[in-house]
C-alpha positions in Angstrom: 18.2 -2.6 -6.3 16.1 -5.0 -4.3 12.9 -3.7 -2.6 12.8 -5.0 1.0 10.7 -4.0 4.0 12.4 -1.3 6.1 12.1 -1.3 9.9 12.2 2.5 10.6 12.7 2.1 14.3 15.8 -0.1 13.7 17.2 2.4 11.3 16.8 5.3 13.8 18.3 3.4 16.8 20.9 1.1 15.3 22.2 2.9 12.2 25.8 3.8 12.0 25.2 5.9 8.9 23.3 9.1 8.8 20.2 8.9 6.7 18.4 12.2 5.8 14.6 12.4 6.2 14.2 12.8 2.5 16.4 9.8 1.8 14.4 7.8 4.3 11.1 8.8 2.6 12.7 7.7 -0.8 13.5 4.3 0.7 10.0 3.8 2.1 8.4 5.0 -1.2 10.1 2.2 -3.1 8.6 -0.5 -0.8 4.9 0.2 -1.3 3.1 -2.7 -2.9 1.8 -2.1 -6.5 -1.7 -2.7 -7.8 -2.6 -4.4 -11.2 -1.7 -1.1 -13.0 1.7 -0.6 -11.4 0.4 2.2 -9.1 1.7 2.3 -5.5 -0.8 1.4 -2.8 -0.4 4.0 -0.1 -2.1 5.0 3.2 -5.5 6.7 2.8 -6.0 5.1 -0.7 -9.3 3.5 -1.6 -8.7 0.2 -3.3 -11.0 -2.1 -5.3 -10.3 -5.8 -4.7 -11.5 -8.6 -6.9 -13.9 -10.9 -4.9 -15.6 -13.4 -7.3 -17.2 -14.0 -10.6 -21.0 -14.5 -10.4 -23.2 -17.0 -12.2 -23.6 -14.9 -15.3 -20.0 -13.9 -15.6 -20.3 -10.6 -13.7 -17.2 -9.7 -11.7 -17.8 -8.7 -8.1 -15.4 -6.4 -6.1 -14.9 -5.2 -2.5 -13.8 -1.7 -1.7 -11.3 -1.1 1.1 -9.3 1.8 2.5 -5.6 1.6 3.5 -5.5 3.1 7.1 -1.8 3.4 8.0 1.7 1.9 7.9 2.4 -0.5 10.7 6.0 -1.5 10.7 6.6 -3.3 7.4 2.9 -3.6 6.7 0.0 -1.5 5.4 -3.2 -1.9 7.5 -6.3 -2.2 5.2 -9.8 -1.6 6.5 -13.0 -3.1 5.1 -15.4 -0.3 4.2 -18.5 -2.4 4.7 -17.7 -4.1 8.0 -15.4 -4.6 10.9 -11.8 -5.8 11.0 -8.7 -5.1 9.1 -5.9 -7.1 7.5 -2.3 -6.3 6.5 -0.4 -6.1 3.2 3.4 -6.6 3.2 5.4 -3.6 2.1 7.6 -5.5 -0.2 7.2 -3.5 -3.5 5.6 -6.5 -5.3 2.6 -6.3 -7.6 -0.6 -7.7 -6.0 -3.1 -9.3 -8.4 -6.7 -8.3 -8.2 -6.1 -4.9 -6.5 -6.7 -1.5 -8.1 -6.3 1.9 -6.6 -9.5 3.8 -7.4 -8.9 6.9 -5.2 -5.3 7.7 -4.4 -4.4 10.3 -1.7 -1.1 8.9 -0.5 0.7 10.2 2.5 1.0 13.8 1.3 -2.7 14.3 0.8 -2.5 14.9 -3.0 -3.7 12.6 -5.7 -0.9 10.3 -6.9 -2.8 8.7 -9.8 -1.9 9.8 -13.3 -4.3 10.0 -16.1 
């Protein structure tokens, strides 16, 4: 099965097949991008993003929060500043990203120890 972005509005208005709400959530769940550890990046998650390696070899990171789903994209907010950017919901692993606090859509932690 190929993980492709899903346009939910298109599915609701142009679908000739009936898709249950739980089936729709399953389809969407498969499309979330993955961090370096294979954990899905979901709305409300706090993520650590690699930034650069300093002069003495120290790794520097930025912390961001995923705000919401916007069509086929996740909107990511900078914690220490203005502006956001988007991550494609294509189910692919994104290098340099790590979920450090995972709430997900249901409000429960989705990280496993």
